N, C-alpha and C positions, 0 to 999 in steps of 0.2 A: 469360481469362475475366472478370478481376477488372482490367485495365489496358483490353481493350474492351468496357465492358461498359452492356448494352442501354440504361440508364437515362441514360450520356452519347454513347450512340449516336445520331445522328436521320440522316432520309429524305430531309434536303430541299434542301442545294446541293452543287450539285458536289464542293464541299472535307468532305462527308459523304461525301459516293461513293471519293472517296480515299484514307480512313480506313479503309473497307471493306475497300477494293482492298489497300489492306495488309493486314489483316488475315486476306485469303483469300490473298491473298501468303507470310504470314507461314505456312498452316498447308500448302501446297504444297513452302516447302523445308523445312519442319519432315520432314515424311514422306520426303523427299529424302536431306535431313542421316541418319534412321533409317538408310538403305539404309547406308551408307557400313561401318556396321562388319559390313557383309556381308567387305568386302576382310580384315580385319585376319583375319575366323574361318577363310575360305576361305586363305590365304595359310598359315598355322599348316597347315591338314591337307596341303597340296600336297606335299610330302616322302612325306607315308603311303603319298599315290595314286601317287604317277610309280614307288615303288619296289614297290608292287605291280602298276602297268600295265604295265612290265617287266617282272614277273616273270609275264606275261600269266593276273592273275586276273578280272579283268573288262575289258568296251572301255570307254570312257570313258562314253557314253550312257546304259549300266547306273550309275556312278557320279554323274553331272550328274543324273536326271531325280529320281533319289529327292529331291536337296537343292532343287530346281525346285517339286515338289511339297509338302513340307515345310513350304516355305514360308507359302505360302496361307493356311494357319490364321495362321501369325501377321502377316501384313498385313491379315488383316481384322480382326484383334484391335487394332491399332493406328491402324487407320482409325475402330474403331469407337469406340476409346475421345476418340478427337481430337474425332471429329464428333459423338458426343451429351453428351457432355461442353461445347462447346462451341459450339451450334448454336445452341439456344433462350438461350442466356448473353448472348452476343455480340448476340443481336439480327436474326438473318438473318433472310430471309424466309418465315413465319411455315407456309408450306403443305407440311406432312408429307410430298408427295413430291420437293420439292427435297433437303429432307434424306435422306431412303436415297441421292439421286441424286448430291450432293455426297460419300454415304459410296463410293458406289458410285468414282467418279471417284477416293476417297484414295486406297483399294483396289490402284488400274490405277498409278496417282504410285507407291505403295509398293514394287509387284510389277518393275515399267519400273527406279527405283530399284537394288534388290536384285540383279537380273540383269546390267547394268549394271555393278556394283561386282563382280559378280562375275567379269565380263567382263573388266575391268581387272585384279584380283589374277590370271586365268590367264594375261594378255598380262606384268606387270609378274615378276612371282614371285622380288618382295623387295620388302620390308617400304617401304623409300623411298623407293627405283623406282614402284613400289604407288601411297604415298601422292601423292607427285608428280605421277602423270598420274590417281589420283582426282579429286585439285584441283584437275588440271587440265581432265578434263571438268566436275566441276563450276560451272567456271567459265562455259567455254564454254556451258552450258547457262543459266544465269542471265540471263548479259548478253544472251543470244538467244533468249530466253524473253519479250517480251514487256513487260515488267512497267517494271522498270529505264532501258529504252530503246523508246520508241515505235513499232510498227510502221515507220510514216511516216517517223522521225530513222535509218531503219537506214539506213548508205550502201547503195549497189547494188550493191559487189564484196560487202557480207558479208551480202545480203538471203537469199545460201543458207543459210546459217547461221541463219537467222529460222525456216526450214521444214525441216529436218532438226531441232532443237531440240521435244526429247521434251517440254521444260516449256512451250513455246507450245503446243503441243495440253492439255495439262492444264491452263496462264491460260485459253486461249481458253473451255472449255468451262464451268468453274466459275466460272468471270467471267458467262460465257453464262447461267447456269443460277441464278445470282444475280441479276441486275441486268433480267432481264426477268421479275421476278416480281413480286407485285401490289404490293408495298411501294412501286417503285421507279415504280407504271404514273403516272405525275403531271405535271402539263402545268409547263414552264418557259418560265422567259425568255428565255432565251439562244437557243433552238430550234426549230420548229416540234414536235419529233418528243419522244419525254418524256421526264422524267429519266434513266428508264437508259440508252435507248437512245441520250441524249446525250453520257454517263460513257462508254459502253461506246466510240465512236467517236471520244471526245476523247482517248482510249487504243491509239488503235489498233486494238483488238478488233472482229474481225465479228461486227455484232448481229444473228447469227439464232439462231434456237433450237436447227435442225442439227447445228452448229455440237457443239453436246455430244456426238450420240452419234460426232461425229468424233474428238473428242478423246479420248473412250472406246477405239473404236476403235482409235486409233493410237498410243496406249499401250496396250493390251492387245499391238499387232503389236509393236513394240518389244521388251517383252518378253521373246517369244518368238524376236524375230531376234538381244537378246543372246545369251540360253540356247543356242541353234542356235550361235555365234559361243566361248560359254563353253564345249559339246562340242570343237568342232573344236580351239579353244585348250589344251585338254586330250590329247587325241590327237595330237597332229605335235609342239608344245612341247619341250623339253626343259628339266632342272631348269638355271638360273641358277647359280652358282660352284659346277663341282663339287670335291667334296673333291681335295685333293691338301697337301702335303707339299714343306717345303725337307729336300733330302738333299743331308745333307754331302760334304765331300770323302770321309773314311769308308768312308762306304756305298757310295759310286757305285765306290772303289777296290777294296773285297769282291766286287760286283757286278763286276765288271771279271775280278777275279782268278778269280772262280766261271764264269763264262762263259769266260774264256780258258782256264782248267786252270794261267796265270803262278801261279811261285810268286813270292812278292812278302812279306817280313818287316812281322807285322801284332806286334798289341801285347798281348801275352797277362797281362799285371801292372797294377797302377794305373801301372808307370814303361812309359815306350815301350821297347823293342827298341833296344837301342844297335846303330849302326854295329857291323857284320862281324860281324854276332855271328852261331849260325843261330837257328831255330825253335825246335829242341831246347833251343840253350843259354839262351836264352830261358823257353821253357818251368823246365825244370832250373831256372833262378834261381827266377820265382814259383811254382813248388813249395818248394824251400828257404826261399824269404819265408814261407810258408805257415803252415808246420810252423814257423817262430822264432815265428812270431806269436801261433799255438795257443796252442804250446808254455809263452810268456810272460805271455798273457794269464790259461792253465789255470792257473798257479801263482798262491805265496800272497806273489810279488817286492811288490818297492812297483812304482808309478807309473812311477819313474824306470830301475825295470829293464828292464819290460815296453818305455818307448819305448828303453830303451839296445840291446832285444834287436830291435826292429824297425828302428832306425838301423843296427845291424851288416847284420843283413839286406838291406839297399839298398848299402851297401857304404859306405859310409860321404854318401852322396847328400843333399845338402840340403831338407831337408822344403818343400811347396808351398806359397803361399800365408802366408808368413809375414814378408812386409814389414812388417807392422804386425806389432808384438806386442798379447799377450793371455793374461789373467789365466784360469789354464784352472780352473771353478768345477765345484762339484760338486751337486747334488739333490738332499738330501732329506726324505722328509716320511712321516709317521706317523699313522696312524687314521686315516686320509681315507674321509669317509664325507659322499656329494652327494646330494640330495633334490630331487624337482620336483614341481609340486602335480599333486596326484592329475587323472589323465585326464576327463573329461564320463568318456565311456565304460565306462571301469572304473567306477565310483560308480555308473554305472546298473545295470552288476551285482552291486550288492551290497556293493561296497568300503565301509569305514568310513572309513578313511582318512583323511586331510588330506595326506599327503604320498606319491612313490610314490622311493625306494630305491634309488639304480643302484648306487651305491659303496658299502658294507662296509667298513670301520675296515680300508682301504688302505696297506700300508705297506712303503715300496723306500728304493734311491739308487742315483742314477745319477753315474757318476765318469768326469776326464778321460781322453780315451783309451781307453775302454772303448763299445765298438756294441754297444746296449740292443735286443733285440726283443721289442718288446712285442707279446702273439699272445693270443688267443683268439676264441673260435664267436660268430658274430653273436650280438647283444643282450648282452656277455662285458664293456664298458661299455670296452672299449681304447680306446679313440678319447674317449668323456665325461673319462675320466682323463687321459689328454694335453691334453685343453679345457681342467681342472680348473688342474693346473700349469703348460700356460704362460698362463692368465688369461687364456683364451677365449670363457668360458660370456660370454654373456650375461643369463642369468636363474639361476634355480635356488637353492638353501642349500647352506653349502658347513664342512663343520666338519673340525678337523682343525691340524694345524702341518705348513708347509713352508721350512724354512731353506735356504737357500743357500750356505752354507761358514762354514756355522756359522749367519749371520745370520738370522733370522729374512726372509721373504722382502716385499718390499713391490712390487706393479706396478709404477707409471713409473717404478723404477731397472730391474725385472727384463727390461721390455723395452727397456729398452737395452741388456741386455747377452746376448739370447737373440736364438732365432729361429726361426722354425713354416713349414715345408715343408705347406701345404695339397693336401688329396687333389682339387684341381680345380684347379689350374696357375692358377690368378686373373693377367693381366696387361695390358698395354693392347694393342690389338691394332697399334696404324698407328705403333710404335714399335719398332727395331733390337733387335737382342741385344745387342753393348754398348751403346746408349743406355738400354734396362731398366737392367742396369747400373751406369752410372756413375749416375742418375739418383738407385737406390736409395743405393749410397756416397755421393752429396753430401748427402741429409737424413740417415745413417743415423749417418756416421760426426763425431769430435767437431771443432767448429772451430780444437781444436791442429792435424789433419793439413791439412798446406799440398796443394795446387791438383798438382801432381807424387808426388808422394806416394802421395796417392789413384787418381790414374790409374795409375799402377804395382800398389797393388796390384789396383784391378780387373784390369790385365795376367794377374795375377797367378792371381785369382781364376780367367776365364779360362781358361790352360792347366792347372788343376789339374782344372773343369770338363771339360775336353774342348770345349770353344766356341769356338775360334779359327778354327774355317773357317765356322762362322752368325755372324759380328759381325758384317754389313751386313743377315743377312735379318731383315724382318718376320717380329713374331711369329706376328701374324694371328689368326684364330677359331681356338677349338680344331674340329678336323674342318672345318675349312670353307679357309682359305689358313693360308696359315706354313708353322711349325714344326708337327712330328709329335709324338705325345703321347710319347715317348720322350725327344725333345730337349725341351719342353718341360717336361719333370721334373727334365730337369737346369740347365733356365735355374730353374727353380722354386728348385732348391740355394742355386746362384749368388747368386741375386739377394738371397739370407739371408745367404751367405758374406762379400759385399763389404759388409756389415755389419760384420765386424770379429767374432760374435757368441763366449761362451766355451759356451753348449749352445743345439742346436738340436733341436727335435722333425722330425720327420718320421711325416706321418699316410699310409700305408700307399702309397712311393714306388714300388710298381713295381706297381698293382692297373693293370689295361686292357694290361699291356705284354708282346710276348711274349718269348720265352724269351734272343732276341742284346741287344732292348733294354732286358731287364730288367736282364741281365749288364753291359750297359755304364753305367745308372743306378747300380748298388750297385758297382761299379767306384769311381764320383764320391762314394758315400757313402764307401766304404773310403780313398778319399783323404782325403776330411776328418777324417775317426778319425785318421787319420796325422799331424795338425797338432799332437793335442793335445788337440782338443776331446771334450766331452760330448754326445756323442749316442741318440736314441734317433729308435724307430721303429717304427710301427705297422706288423704283414704280416697280412694273412689270408693262412691255407694258400698257406707258400711253397714251394716248388718244396728237391729239398734240395741242389742249389746256392748260391739264395737262404738259405737258411736254415744252409748251413757257414759262413758269412760272416759270422754274428756272435758274436757273443763272451760274449756270457750274455743269459736268455730270461726273462725276466717273463712267466708266463701265467696269466691269470686265466680262470676260468668264468665262465656263464650268473649274473645273480644280484651281479657288481660282488666280486668275492673270489676274493684268491688264491693258486692251488694252491703254483706253483713258483715260486722267484725266484731265483737263483743260474748257475753260468758252463754253457757246451755242453761245454765240454769239445773235445778232435779227435775229428772224427766224433761229435760227441755224444754221447759216453759220458757223460758225466756227467751229462747228463740221464735216458737208457736206464737208468744204476744205482738213481739215487732210485724211477725209478717200478716198474720190477724185481725192487722190497724190498719193494714191496706186497704182503699176499697176494693172488694170485687176478686180479694185472694177467697178464695175457699177451705173453710174450713177442715183444721183436722180430726179424721174419723178414730174413735175410743182404741184404741194396740195400734193401730199407726205409725211405723218408723216417725219418725222425724226427718230423718233423713233424706229419704225417699220422698215424705209429700215436700220436703222442702224443692227440693231438685223441681219434682215435679213445679211445681205454684210460682218457680224463677223464672223459670223454663223462657226462652224466646215467643214461643207458642202462645205464651199468654201474655206478655208483654206485648206480643201486636193483635192480641185480641180486646187486653185493657186497654190498649193505649199508652200503654206506662216504661218507664224506661227502672229498672228497679237500682241500678247507678246512682240516675241523679237523685234516687224517693231517699236514698242511702246519704247521700252528700247534703242532704235537705235537713237529716234529723237531728238530733238531741246528741247521738249516739257517736256520730261522725264527729263532732261539735266536744263528746268527750275524749275520745278518739285521741284527737291532737290537742288535745290541752296535755291526755298521757303522753303523745309521743317530743310537744314541748319540754313535760317534765323531763321522762326520760334519753332526749338530746343534752342536757344540761348534765355537768359533771358533780355529784354531791359536792359537799363541802367537804375541804380535808381527801378529798380520792385523788390516783393517781393517774395518770394513763396508761395502762398494756406498754412495756417494757423491756425485751431480752435484746440480752448482748451475743447474740449468737442465731443465724435464722434455723438452723437444727436444733434439737433439745441437744446429741451427741457429736462428739468431732467428727469430721473423715472420717480416722484410723479405728473407732469404735462401730461407723455406717459400714465401713470393705468387712471388718469381720461378722457384724452380726447380719448381713445379707450372705457374705459367705455358711456361716451355722445352717441359713436356711436351707439354699442351697446346696451343704453335704444332706441335708435328711430329703430331701424333692429327690435328689438321682438313686442318693440308695434305696431310697423307700419303690422307688418305679424299675422294677427289671423289665417291661415290655419295651425299656429304650436302653439299658447300661446292656443285660443280661443278654438281649438279643441281638446288642452288637458284638456280645467277644463271643456270643456262639455265628455270628456271623462270620468275624472272622477265623475263628480258628479254621469254619468248614474250608474259607476260601484258604489260608491256609497249606492245610492238609491236600485240597485241589494244586495246587498252585508247584508244592513240589513231587506229588505224585505222577500231577502231568507234566511238566517239568523237572521227569528225573535223572541230578546230576549233569545239566542240561550245561549250568555255573562252570563245569568244569573241564565241557569238551574248548574248545581253543583255533580247532584246526579246521574250521571250513568258516566260508561268510556266513554261514547260517548259521551255525552257532551261536554266533556272537545275536543272531538278528531275534532268536526263537530267545536266549537271555534278554535280551531287550525288550522282549515282546511282551514277555512273564513281566519287567517290572512296569512297563507300561498300562497293562490290563488292572494289576493290582490298583497302582497309583487311581486310575479313572475311577475303577467299580470300587471303593472300597472306600475311597476319597468323596466317591458322589453318595454315596449310601450314607457316611456320618454327614456329611452336608444335609441330607431330603431327611435322615429321620430326628435331628435337632427343630429343624424350624416346625413343625406343631407342639413340642415344648417348649422355646424360644417366644412359638404367637400366644400358648398358656397364658407362663409369667411374663408375659408382658403387658397384659390386661390385669395382671395384679398391679404390677410399678406404678399403673395411671392413677392405681387408684389409690397407692401407695406414697407416690408420689406432689398429689394433691392436697392427701394430707398434711407433710410437712417431714413424714417419717425421714427421709435420705436426699439424695441431690443422684443425678445421675449415672455417678463418675462411681459410686459405692455397689449400684446393677450390675455395672456393665463390669467392675471388675470379678465382681461375685461370678457371675458368669461364664466369662470369659476360664478365669482361677481352677472349677470346677473340674472344666475337662481336660486340666494337664493331666493330673492322677488316674483318669479312666484313660486319654489317647496312648501315655504310657504303656495302662499293661496290655491296651488294643494291639500298641505296636512292637513289644515284645513278643507278643504270642504269635505275632504273624514273621518277623525277624528270623524266631529259633527254626520256627517250624519248616519254612521257606528257604535259609541259608544253610540248613544242615541237608532239607531234602535236594535243595537243587546243585549243592554243592562246593561252593564260590570257595574261594582258596582262604581257607584258617589262620586269619591274618589278625592280631585285636582290632590295627590298627581298621583293617577292610568293614571289619563286622561295626564297630562301631560307627560308624559313616555311614552301614547300610541302616543300622538302625538309629541312625538321629535322622537321616533324610527321610525315611518312613514315618519316624515319629513326627515330625514336623509340617510334611506332609501332609498326616490324615488331618494334623492335627488345623493346618489354614484352609483345608475341605472344612472341618465342623467349623471356624471363628467364618470364613466367605457364607455359609446358609446362614449363622445368624447375623452376619450384618446383612445376607441381603431380608432379613424378616426382619430387620430394621424400616428397610427404608421402603417394604410395600404393606398395604393395608390387610393382609392375612396369609396364610402359608401357601396355599392355593396359584395367587400370584407370583410369590416370591418363587415354588416353586415352576410355575412357567420363566420367570424373570432366570435364575438360576441354569435350566435347562442349557437355556440360547447363549451362555458360557462355555457351560461343558461341551458344546461343538464347536465351539473355537476354541476352547482348548486342546480337544483333542484334535484335530486341524492341526492349529503351531505347536504342538508336544513336538516335534523332530520325530517323529516315528513314521507317522505312514511318507511325508517329507522333511528329508534332512534340509538344517540351514542354510545348508551351500547351494539347496538346490532351489532356496524358496525366494522368487523374485526380488529383487531389492527395491523395489515401494512394500513390500508385506513384512519384508526383512526388521523391521521397529516392534511390530507387532510380537513373534519369536523371545523379542528376550523381551516383553511385558506379559507373556506369558507364565504364569507359575509353575505350569507343569511341565514346559519344556528347559527352568530350571532344576524342578527336582532327577529329572531323566540326567540331563548332565551330568547331575552330583552323583548318581547311580555309575554311569556307565564309567566314567572317567575316576571313580573311587574303586571299582571293578576291574579296570582292562586298562584306563588310560594309564598305565606304568608297566605294562606287560610287555616283555620284547620278544615272545615268542610269535615265531612265522605262521600265519593261516592262508589258505588258498579261496582264493578272491573267487565270483563268479565269472571273471574274464579268464580263471585259469591261470593268471600268476600268484603271486607268494608275497605277502608284506606284511612285517612285525605289526602286532595286536597295536597297540600305540599308536602309530604313522596311521593305521586306515583307523582308529576314536577319531585321531583329527581331520584326514585327509577327508573322509566322506561324512563327516556328524559333524566337524570342530570343534570336539574335544579337547583341551588340555588337560591335563591332571594339577601340573600348576598354576591351575585359575580355580580351584577347589576350593581354598578359605576364602573367595568371593562369595561362591556359587553359597557354600554354605549361610555367609552372610546374608543374602537377599533373600535367598530361604526361609529366614527367621524374620528377615524386613515385611513381608506379607502375608506374617503372622502379626504384627502389630499394626499393618493397616490397616486387617479388615478389624482388627477389636478398634482399635481408632474412631473407625468410621460406623462400627457401631453401633461406640458409644456417643458418637453424634446423633445419629439417627435417632438411637431413642432417648438424646437429649431436646435433640430441635423436632421433630415430626412427633405427630399427636396422630394416629388413626381413629383418633376415642372420639368423636367432635359431637360437643356437648352444645 
């Protein structure tokens, strides 16, 4: 409103009409872009729809009809806000009937746009593909809408596109509504017609009043057509990317055995069955090893005794994963309390405290070679305790002491000797299993480990975690492609193991797995413990088999209090004896799951019925006293031991971090054709369209309209290809940012190498994209074939596509997810569109808004493109008022572009790329949207 302000907007010349035409076009385009949000919303809902459709919940029309109807009031609202806020402030024709006709037309445009993008979403069924199709649809509609290129200048082979473009009908209707009004009904010296009719005919728009109603009818007709197509697509198209997982050789072998009935030796213990042994012999050895392990853990012997017994049970076999030595470390914690700020919902219920306590004086110790289960009902605080001990909390207040083998815990040092297996199994989807492990080992093993040793260690970890058969499989996206849930769990464990940690935390490693998959994962966990590492797992309602695999139990109740911490014993007899000794506790039945029984008899309902507090009973028990003595012992450094110390925060120097991050990004981009190839294809198609639509326009300089047409091609290409780059990179960055949070917490690298790699990998891809576009368009539009002019065109195309890509990455780093970043980005796209210098040149912008012109990246791009191609031409051209003027003088007078300012424009364009990358780096460094 304040840019196209009525006090600065006149109704006297064709140039005034061009400014009003720009304001009208901006209103139409804004309504079109507002409909673009329908695309992402539709795609998010499609998975649920497909599931319900396949279960015969309802026909597709029953799903699409309510969506179409509920968008009608939204269209009324958006059109009303735009029209009633801008109409009289800008200074459109004051007749109130024309106000309401403009409102009706913009309503129809918004309805058409939402219907179009719903239809495209149902065709694409994938965010990246649908975004590309949506951008392509916008491009076609805008180019052939009659504003950027006049109807008279459209080539004969593209005139059909003009007649099918919905925006053409909107442009004709809204222009007729304005320029046939009273304000423009005045004579002009340039024609026998009125000024309004002259402006319409000069822009190739039909100067007849009935075209308004033709436009409204056509737009509403398109809305109905697109909604019918949307319904048909929902009915007949299947979802893309059916969920599939990589099947390992072992799984195929087992399926073959079950199907054919053939007897084949299988692995029943943590070690493979030796050749020549029967299944019964192997099973017998596995049971013997299990009994010895249980008895050794249950005994009061030393760690070496327990490990010796395990080694004896394995017939002297060498332990796996021991190529690199590590120092067995214990972790002891005393009186740990954890608080968070009181949630607003609880304050509203009358609670006056400022903090909510989640952990209450929790004490315990975890030792090497002992597998500890951290168990509790939902809300007991088991994951909270693990996050506190691992240093993964991003907020809250921690009290108490934590020591590592007797020395106070230092988080930066602790991250180097510990591993944390998250429940969500977060990995980069486009790298293989072997590459994931190689990358983790590269960044987490110290510089003193040579390349050959590192490779050998990775191979041993793959064998330990049984991933050899999956080494070349892509990780993929969870539930969509790549590894199954169980395979991803094992990969998560392996990624931490290649760091050669002494202490490993695992958050619910068996969640979401069936019995077979859970057994495989627990076998992996057991293998890890048998190397002498300290392993702690949170487990939620484990089965008997899984529960029996643990050595010790750390049981918590709701409210963050400990009610048992000690050995399980064979068949959990020590746990059972402890609880059965409490008066009133129900005895366990034969064959009943001890884990289930334990949670049942320690529930809040039982506490209330018996009038006891299990936390108090534990604190008054001999077991508690023994644990406190153990904590005291482990909190005291052993004689001759030294505190952990590393000379640097990270295992590898900054340069190696950059190289490693770039190596992973290279593979991630190379194996992601949905992103890279689709973007190249979109650019190629755009180049062909621009070249054929604006055929030889660049070589024409005889009329002012010729220059406007050439500038229109530059303006549209910059916005459409640039916006497509920004919108398509955002989902990609969101996936990689989630991986970055895990890797940064693990101490693999700092934020700058990640930002460098993410930005640097775009350089060659955007260069190819810019070269494809520039060669096609420059040749077909017949710009002057001078090396300097072509290189300037390539230069500005390259850095413009680049800063749009970096802008998409920057907004992603500043927002929680790609949906919000898309909304934030689109708001600035509209502003950049407005201040680019095409709809209204800088010389016509009110002085109070001119500062933003200089802050608009697209304005600098158009400055560079136009001034490099036309800023030095001395050919004469005919202006709209009939006068003649040299091209370079017109460019200077009308647009304010000076050819001798080209170097500074180039520097500022590069500066925008640098600025957006720096903000992206700062965003990922200081903003963490993964709250724990």
